[in-house]
C-alpha positions as CSV (number, residue, x, y, z in Angstrom):
1,M,-257.2,-79.3,-201.2
2,P,-254.7,-77.0,-203.1
3,S,-251.2,-77.0,-201.7
4,P,-250.1,-73.9,-199.8
5,R,-247.6,-71.7,-201.6
6,V,-244.7,-71.2,-199.2
7,L,-241.8,-68.8,-198.9
8,I,-239.1,-70.0,-196.5
9,V,-236.8,-67.1,-195.2
10,A,-233.6,-67.8,-193.3
11,E,-230.2,-66.2,-192.8
12,N,-228.3,-69.4,-193.3
13,V,-229.5,-72.6,-195.0
14,S,-226.8,-75.2,-195.0
15,A,-225.8,-78.7,-194.2
16,R,-222.2,-77.6,-193.8
17,F,-222.8,-75.0,-191.1
18,G,-224.6,-77.5,-188.9
19,G,-226.9,-76.5,-186.0
20,E,-230.1,-74.5,-186.9
21,A,-229.0,-73.9,-190.5
22,F,-230.2,-77.5,-191.2
23,L,-233.8,-76.6,-190.3
24,P,-234.8,-74.5,-193.3
25,L,-232.8,-76.8,-195.6
26,H,-235.0,-79.7,-194.5
27,Y,-238.3,-77.8,-194.9
28,F,-237.3,-76.8,-198.4
29,R,-236.0,-80.3,-199.3
30,V,-239.1,-82.2,-198.1
31,L,-241.7,-79.7,-199.4
32,R,-240.0,-79.6,-202.8
33,A,-239.9,-83.4,-203.0
34,R,-243.6,-83.5,-202.3
35,G,-244.4,-81.0,-205.1
36,V,-245.5,-78.3,-202.8
37,P,-244.8,-74.9,-204.4
38,V,-242.0,-73.6,-202.2
39,W,-239.4,-70.8,-202.6
40,L,-236.3,-70.2,-200.5
41,L,-234.8,-66.8,-199.6
42,T,-231.4,-66.8,-197.9
43,H,-227.9,-65.4,-198.0
44,Q,-225.4,-65.4,-200.8
45,R,-222.8,-67.2,-198.6
46,V,-224.7,-70.5,-199.0
47,R,-225.5,-70.2,-202.7
48,K,-222.9,-72.5,-204.1
49,E,-223.8,-75.3,-201.6
50,L,-227.5,-75.0,-202.3
51,E,-227.1,-74.9,-206.1
52,E,-225.1,-78.2,-205.7
53,L,-227.8,-79.7,-203.5
54,F,-230.7,-78.5,-205.6
55,P,-229.4,-78.2,-209.2
56,D,-232.9,-78.1,-210.7
57,A,-234.4,-75.5,-208.2
58,G,-233.8,-72.6,-210.6
59,D,-235.8,-69.5,-209.7
60,A,-237.1,-71.1,-206.5
61,M,-234.0,-70.0,-204.6
62,L,-233.1,-66.3,-204.1
63,F,-230.1,-64.8,-202.3
64,V,-229.2,-61.5,-200.7
65,P,-225.6,-60.4,-201.0
66,D,-222.9,-59.9,-198.3
67,T,-222.3,-56.4,-197.2
68,K,-219.0,-54.9,-195.9
69,M,-220.7,-54.3,-192.6
70,Q,-221.7,-58.0,-192.3
71,V,-218.2,-59.1,-193.0
72,F,-216.8,-56.7,-190.4
73,L,-219.4,-57.9,-187.8
74,H,-218.7,-61.6,-188.5
75,K,-214.9,-61.1,-187.9
76,A,-215.6,-59.1,-184.8
77,G,-217.9,-61.8,-183.4
78,M,-215.3,-64.5,-183.7
79,K,-213.6,-63.0,-180.6
80,L,-216.8,-63.2,-178.5
81,P,-218.3,-66.1,-176.4
82,S,-221.0,-67.9,-178.4
83,R,-223.9,-66.7,-176.3
84,I,-222.8,-63.1,-176.4
85,K,-222.2,-63.4,-180.2
86,S,-225.7,-64.6,-180.9
87,F,-227.2,-61.5,-179.2
88,T,-224.8,-59.0,-180.7
89,T,-222.8,-59.4,-183.9
90,N,-224.9,-62.3,-185.2
91,F,-228.1,-60.5,-184.5
92,L,-226.9,-57.4,-186.4
93,V,-225.8,-59.5,-189.3
94,Q,-229.3,-61.1,-189.3
95,I,-231.1,-57.7,-189.2
96,I,-229.1,-56.4,-192.2
97,S,-230.0,-59.6,-194.1
98,E,-233.7,-59.3,-193.1
99,R,-233.9,-55.8,-194.2
100,M,-232.9,-56.9,-197.7
101,Q,-235.0,-60.1,-197.5
102,R,-238.2,-58.3,-196.5
103,K,-238.1,-56.1,-199.7
104,I,-237.5,-59.2,-201.9
105,A,-240.1,-61.2,-200.0
106,R,-242.8,-58.6,-200.8
107,G,-242.0,-59.0,-204.5
108,I,-242.1,-62.8,-204.4
109,V,-245.4,-62.8,-202.4
110,A,-247.0,-60.7,-205.1
111,K,-245.4,-62.5,-208.1
112,E,-245.9,-66.1,-206.9
113,K,-249.1,-65.6,-204.9
114,I,-247.4,-66.9,-201.8
115,T,-249.9,-67.9,-199.1
116,V,-247.6,-68.1,-196.1
117,V,-244.1,-66.9,-195.2
118,H,-242.2,-69.2,-192.9
119,Q,-239.1,-68.0,-190.9
120,P,-237.7,-71.1,-189.1
121,T,-234.6,-69.4,-187.8
122,P,-233.1,-68.0,-185.7
123,V,-234.5,-70.4,-183.1
124,S,-233.9,-68.1,-180.1
125,P,-237.2,-67.1,-178.5
126,R,-235.8,-63.7,-177.4
127,L,-234.3,-62.5,-180.6
128,P,-236.6,-60.2,-182.6
129,S,-237.6,-60.6,-186.2
130,G,-237.6,-58.1,-189.1
131,M,-239.9,-60.2,-191.2
132,Y,-243.2,-58.3,-191.2
133,K,-245.5,-56.4,-193.7
134,V,-244.8,-58.8,-196.5
135,N,-248.5,-59.1,-197.5
136,A,-248.9,-62.7,-196.4
137,P,-249.2,-64.5,-193.0
138,V,-245.8,-64.9,-191.3
139,L,-245.1,-68.1,-189.3
140,I,-242.0,-68.1,-187.0
141,G,-240.3,-71.1,-185.5
142,P,-240.3,-73.7,-184.1
143,M,-238.1,-71.8,-181.6
144,N,-236.0,-73.5,-179.0
145,G,-234.3,-71.7,-176.1
146,G,-234.6,-70.5,-172.6
147,M,-231.5,-72.4,-171.7
148,T,-229.2,-71.8,-168.7
149,Y,-226.3,-73.9,-167.4
150,P,-227.2,-76.4,-164.7
151,P,-226.8,-74.8,-161.2
152,A,-223.7,-76.9,-160.5
153,F,-222.1,-75.6,-163.7
154,S,-223.2,-71.9,-163.6
155,H,-219.5,-70.9,-163.2
156,M,-219.0,-71.9,-166.9
157,A,-220.5,-68.5,-167.8
158,S,-218.0,-65.8,-166.8
159,K,-219.1,-62.9,-164.7
160,L,-218.5,-60.6,-167.6
161,E,-220.6,-62.8,-169.9
162,N,-223.5,-62.9,-167.3
163,A,-223.2,-59.1,-166.9
164,I,-223.5,-58.5,-170.6
165,L,-226.4,-60.9,-171.0
166,W,-228.2,-59.2,-168.1
167,V,-227.7,-55.8,-169.8
168,L,-228.9,-57.2,-173.1
169,S,-232.0,-58.8,-171.4
170,G,-233.2,-55.3,-170.6
171,T,-233.2,-54.4,-174.2
172,V,-235.4,-57.3,-175.4
173,S,-238.7,-55.4,-175.3
174,I,-237.2,-52.4,-177.0
175,A,-235.8,-54.6,-179.8
176,Q,-239.1,-56.4,-180.3
177,R,-240.7,-52.9,-180.8
178,I,-238.1,-51.8,-183.3
179,F,-238.2,-55.1,-185.2
180,P,-241.8,-56.2,-184.7
181,G,-241.8,-59.4,-186.8
182,K,-242.7,-61.6,-183.9
183,R,-245.3,-59.2,-182.5
184,R,-247.0,-59.1,-185.9
185,A,-246.6,-62.8,-186.7
186,A,-249.7,-64.9,-187.5
187,L,-248.3,-67.7,-185.3
188,L,-245.2,-68.5,-183.2
189,L,-244.1,-72.1,-182.9
190,V,-242.1,-73.2,-179.8
191,S,-240.5,-76.6,-179.2
192,N,-241.4,-77.0,-175.5
193,Q,-242.7,-75.3,-172.4
194,R,-239.2,-74.0,-171.5
195,T,-239.1,-72.0,-174.8
196,R,-242.7,-70.8,-174.3
197,D,-241.7,-69.4,-170.9
198,A,-238.7,-67.6,-172.4
199,L,-240.8,-65.6,-174.9
200,P,-240.7,-61.9,-174.0
201,P,-243.9,-60.6,-172.2
202,I,-244.5,-58.2,-175.1
203,L,-245.4,-61.3,-177.2
204,R,-248.1,-62.5,-174.9
205,D,-251.0,-61.7,-177.3
206,V,-249.4,-63.6,-180.2
207,P,-250.8,-67.1,-180.9
208,V,-248.4,-69.8,-179.9
209,K,-248.3,-73.5,-180.7
210,E,-245.9,-76.3,-179.7
211,L,-244.1,-78.3,-182.3
212,V,-240.8,-80.2,-181.9
213,E,-237.8,-78.3,-183.5
214,N,-235.7,-81.1,-184.7
215,G,-236.4,-84.1,-186.9
216,V,-234.5,-86.9,-188.6
217,D,-233.9,-87.4,-192.3
218,Q,-234.4,-91.1,-192.4
219,S,-233.2,-91.4,-195.9
220,R,-229.8,-90.7,-194.5
221,F,-229.9,-91.8,-190.8
222,K,-231.1,-95.4,-190.8
223,V,-229.9,-98.7,-189.4
224,Q,-227.1,-100.0,-191.6
225,P,-226.0,-103.6,-192.3
226,R,-222.9,-104.3,-190.3
227,E,-220.7,-107.2,-189.1
228,A,-221.5,-108.8,-185.8
229,A,-220.4,-106.7,-182.9
230,D,-217.0,-107.6,-181.4
231,P,-217.8,-108.4,-177.7
232,S,-214.3,-107.4,-176.7
233,R,-214.7,-103.8,-177.9
234,M,-217.2,-101.0,-177.9
235,T,-216.8,-97.6,-179.6
236,F,-218.8,-94.6,-178.7
237,A,-219.2,-91.5,-180.9
238,F,-219.3,-87.8,-180.0
239,V,-220.7,-85.6,-182.8
240,G,-220.6,-81.8,-182.4
241,R,-218.5,-78.7,-182.0
242,L,-215.5,-79.0,-179.8
243,I,-216.4,-76.1,-177.5
244,N,-216.5,-75.6,-173.8
245,L,-220.3,-76.1,-173.3
246,K,-220.2,-79.5,-174.9
247,A,-218.1,-80.7,-171.9
248,V,-216.1,-83.3,-173.9
249,D,-213.5,-83.2,-171.1
250,I,-216.0,-84.9,-168.8
251,I,-216.3,-87.8,-171.3
252,F,-212.5,-88.0,-171.5
253,E,-212.1,-88.2,-167.7
254,A,-214.9,-90.8,-167.5
255,L,-213.1,-92.9,-170.2
256,A,-209.7,-92.5,-168.5
257,G,-210.9,-94.1,-165.3
258,L,-213.1,-96.8,-166.9
259,E,-212.0,-100.3,-166.0
260,S,-213.5,-103.1,-168.0
261,P,-212.6,-106.4,-169.8
262,V,-214.1,-104.6,-172.8
263,E,-211.9,-102.2,-174.7
264,V,-213.9,-98.9,-174.8
265,R,-213.0,-96.3,-177.4
266,L,-214.3,-92.9,-178.5
267,E,-214.4,-91.3,-181.9
268,L,-215.1,-87.6,-182.2
269,F,-216.7,-86.0,-185.3
270,G,-216.5,-82.2,-185.3
271,D,-214.1,-79.3,-184.8
272,G,-213.9,-76.2,-182.8
273,E,-211.9,-73.8,-180.7
274,D,-211.2,-76.4,-178.0
275,R,-209.7,-79.1,-180.2
276,Q,-206.1,-78.5,-179.4
277,T,-206.9,-78.3,-175.6
278,L,-208.8,-81.6,-175.9
279,E,-206.0,-83.3,-177.9
280,A,-203.6,-82.3,-175.1
281,L,-206.0,-83.6,-172.4
282,A,-206.3,-86.9,-174.2
283,L,-202.5,-87.2,-174.2
284,E,-202.3,-86.2,-170.6
285,L,-204.9,-88.8,-169.6
286,G,-203.2,-91.6,-171.6
287,L,-206.1,-91.8,-174.1
288,Q,-204.1,-91.3,-177.3
289,D,-204.8,-95.0,-178.4
290,R,-208.5,-94.9,-177.4
291,V,-209.6,-91.5,-178.7
292,V,-209.7,-90.5,-182.4
293,F,-210.3,-87.0,-183.6
294,H,-211.8,-87.0,-187.1
295,G,-212.4,-83.3,-187.4
296,F,-215.3,-81.9,-189.4
297,M,-217.1,-84.2,-191.7
298,A,-220.1,-83.8,-194.0
299,Q,-223.3,-85.1,-192.5
300,K,-223.5,-87.9,-195.2
301,E,-220.1,-89.1,-194.1
302,V,-220.9,-88.9,-190.4
303,A,-224.0,-91.0,-191.0
304,I,-221.9,-93.7,-192.6
305,R,-219.4,-93.7,-189.8
306,L,-222.0,-93.8,-187.1
307,G,-223.5,-96.8,-188.6
308,Q,-220.3,-98.7,-187.8
309,L,-220.1,-97.6,-184.1
310,D,-221.9,-98.8,-181.0
311,G,-223.3,-95.8,-179.1
312,L,-223.4,-92.0,-178.7
313,V,-222.2,-89.9,-175.7
314,L,-223.2,-86.3,-175.2
315,A,-222.2,-84.5,-172.1
316,S,-223.3,-81.0,-173.2
317,L,-224.4,-78.6,-170.5
318,H,-226.2,-76.1,-172.7
319,E,-227.9,-78.0,-175.4
320,C,-231.3,-76.6,-176.5
321,G,-231.8,-79.2,-179.3
322,G,-229.3,-82.0,-179.8
323,A,-230.4,-83.3,-183.2
324,V,-227.5,-85.7,-183.1
325,V,-229.3,-87.6,-180.3
326,L,-232.2,-88.2,-182.6
327,E,-229.9,-89.2,-185.5
328,A,-228.1,-91.8,-183.3
329,M,-231.5,-93.2,-182.2
330,A,-232.6,-93.5,-185.8
331,M,-229.5,-95.6,-186.5
332,G,-230.2,-97.9,-183.7
333,L,-227.6,-96.6,-181.3
334,P,-228.1,-96.3,-177.5
335,V,-227.4,-92.8,-176.2
336,I,-225.8,-91.5,-172.9
337,A,-226.5,-87.8,-172.4
338,T,-226.7,-85.1,-169.7
339,N,-230.3,-84.8,-168.4
340,W,-230.5,-81.1,-169.4
341,G,-232.1,-79.3,-172.3
342,G,-232.9,-81.0,-175.6
343,P,-231.7,-84.5,-174.9
344,A,-234.1,-84.7,-172.0
345,D,-236.9,-84.0,-174.5
346,Y,-235.9,-87.0,-176.7
347,L,-234.6,-89.8,-174.5
348,D,-236.3,-92.1,-172.1
349,P,-235.1,-95.2,-170.2
350,S,-236.1,-97.5,-173.0
351,C,-233.6,-96.0,-175.5
352,G,-231.0,-94.0,-173.5
353,I,-229.4,-93.1,-170.2
354,L,-229.9,-89.5,-168.9
355,L,-227.5,-88.4,-166.2
356,D,-228.3,-85.6,-163.8
357,P,-225.7,-82.8,-163.8
358,T,-225.6,-82.4,-160.0
359,S,-221.8,-81.9,-159.9
360,R,-218.8,-82.4,-162.1
361,E,-217.5,-85.3,-160.0
362,S,-220.8,-87.1,-160.1
363,L,-221.3,-86.5,-163.8
364,V,-217.9,-88.0,-164.6
365,Q,-218.6,-91.0,-162.4
366,E,-222.1,-91.5,-163.9
367,F,-220.8,-91.3,-167.5
368,R,-218.1,-93.8,-166.6
369,A,-220.6,-96.2,-165.0
370,S,-223.0,-95.9,-167.9
371,M,-220.4,-96.4,-170.6
372,K,-219.2,-99.5,-168.7
373,L,-222.8,-100.8,-168.4
374,L,-223.4,-100.6,-172.2
375,A,-219.9,-101.9,-173.1
376,E,-220.4,-105.0,-171.0
377,N,-224.1,-105.6,-172.0
378,P,-224.4,-105.9,-175.8
379,D,-227.9,-107.3,-175.6
380,K,-229.0,-104.2,-173.5
381,R,-227.6,-101.7,-176.0
382,A,-229.2,-103.6,-178.9
383,E,-232.6,-103.5,-177.1
384,M,-232.2,-99.7,-176.4
385,G,-231.1,-99.1,-180.0
386,K,-234.2,-100.8,-181.3
387,A,-236.5,-98.8,-178.9
388,G,-234.7,-95.6,-180.0
389,R,-235.3,-96.4,-183.7
390,A,-239.0,-97.0,-183.0
391,K,-239.4,-93.7,-181.1
392,V,-237.9,-91.8,-184.0
393,D,-240.3,-93.5,-186.4
394,A,-243.2,-92.5,-184.2
395,E,-242.3,-89.0,-183.2
396,F,-239.4,-87.4,-184.9
397,D,-239.4,-88.3,-188.6
398,W,-239.0,-85.2,-190.9
399,E,-241.8,-86.4,-193.1
400,A,-244.2,-86.5,-190.2
401,K,-243.0,-83.1,-189.0
402,V,-243.7,-81.6,-192.5
403,D,-247.1,-83.2,-192.4
404,A,-247.8,-81.2,-189.3
405,M,-246.3,-78.1,-190.8
406,V,-248.4,-78.3,-193.9
407,E,-251.5,-78.4,-191.7
408,I,-250.3,-75.3,-189.9
409,Y,-249.7,-73.5,-193.3
410,R,-253.3,-74.3,-194.3
411,S,-254.7,-73.0,-191.0
412,L,-252.9,-69.7,-191.6
413,E,-254.2,-69.6,-195.2
414,S,-257.8,-69.9,-193.8
415,G,-257.1,-67.2,-191.2
416,Q,-257.5,-69.5,-188.3
417,P,-254.1,-69.7,-186.5
418,A,-253.7,-72.2,-183.6
419,S,-254.9,-71.1,-180.2
420,S,-252.3,-69.6,-177.9
421,Q,-253.3,-72.3,-175.4
422,E,-252.3,-75.2,-177.7
């Protein structure tokens, strides 16, 4: 069967940006490695990185330029809470890019005989899309969203933030009419039932199919040879942005009260607006000799460092995805995470420990007890790490995910999108 001819369209395609910007990068990488005819249409801001990653891609990558308005909106958004920013300044930046991208996409579709246009991001189910009338079937997703804070932590969203989000929620249907990409899509992909439920009612007649959002690049995240574990020490990792919703302070408090014959340490990979606050908290709690802040590192370097550590902790209270959980599992590390959002979709008792966020006090205590349990039972964490690796092999490998995506591309080429009941 002939390969589909695919155009991937995304605002940001990057390994350096983290988060959802990884997704279109992986689709392009894997499809290209397989010899599938694939083109990438993204923003000029990531051009240098992509040309370094794919030096032989040539005319297969196209870029839209920055505008003065986008620069202004980006600077304005830096002062806003992340959830507000995604629905305001980031959305406006996206729409400006999509307007330019749609015009270019029409030309590529005609010139290269594109059979499907795939827009993997943004992953929010409520944000509209401006990708329509491009003379090829449009596939959007997998999306992943519909998140709220756990009831016991609802106070983490300020009254002003909730009020703004409530006002914005009333404009969702209007925005979907003005920018009808999702309404006119051949197929919408969602990661889970939570995201399906978050789709605006105006999209109820569009075919929808479930497919996991995240995957693992197993050429990079894999079990590494290492020296025998030191039974007198265990080092956990945290990987992610240092921002409020990641709840790193809960891990710090758990670690500060942990009493064990095993020395338990924590290494943090990531940066963010809360770094100085967290450094001060570590000092206040007496953790300066047990906590290491590495700052931002490239994914390749993070993978090498993770391979020398013993487990992952993620206390995030608003995590739609959590690809780092899958990456740790792929490297044979046990994971302790909050039982909320994405991590709950990936972990089970064989490979991790999920902790219910019923209150701050109980979550601190449960992280402390779980870290102590793994620190003092190296055989258990080895067993969990092995199970996690097997689960990634079976369910979350990027190669398997692209297998599924290629079948979806072919179904759209044939004019037979998946049923909305799938």
